[in-house]
C-alpha positions, 0 to 999 in steps of 0.5 A: 496243564499249568502249575499256577493260576498265572500259567493257566491264564497264559495257556487260555490266552494262547489257546484262544489265539490258536483256535482263532487262527484255525478259524475254530470255535470253543463251546463255553457251555461244554468247557470246564476247568478243574484245579487239582490240589489238596487244599481247598482253594477259592473258586476263581473266574476264568475269562474267555472273551466276553464270557467265562469258563466254569470252574468245577470240583469234578469232571467226567472225561472219557468215562473217568471221573476226575476230582479236584482233590485227586480222590477216587470215591466217585469213580469207584461209586460209578463203577459199582453202580454200573456193575450192579446194573449189569448183574441185575440183567444176568 
């Protein structure tokens, strides 16, 4: 995690070097970047070699929905929807 865009660019560069040394590959299609903050920021292009990594407003990680603005409405909605589905089967 980085506090500023320049720091994030450095992390991406270091990570690229690390996976290159370990002879690993990153799947750009599955990789996303979320910038957390209260203000609405203009989307930025994040370079990865010849391509780009997509910046998104929210991401689901291990079943939890993380939103750029830190709000949890989507997470709560997902849990309510799942609970209703379970209750229909009872």
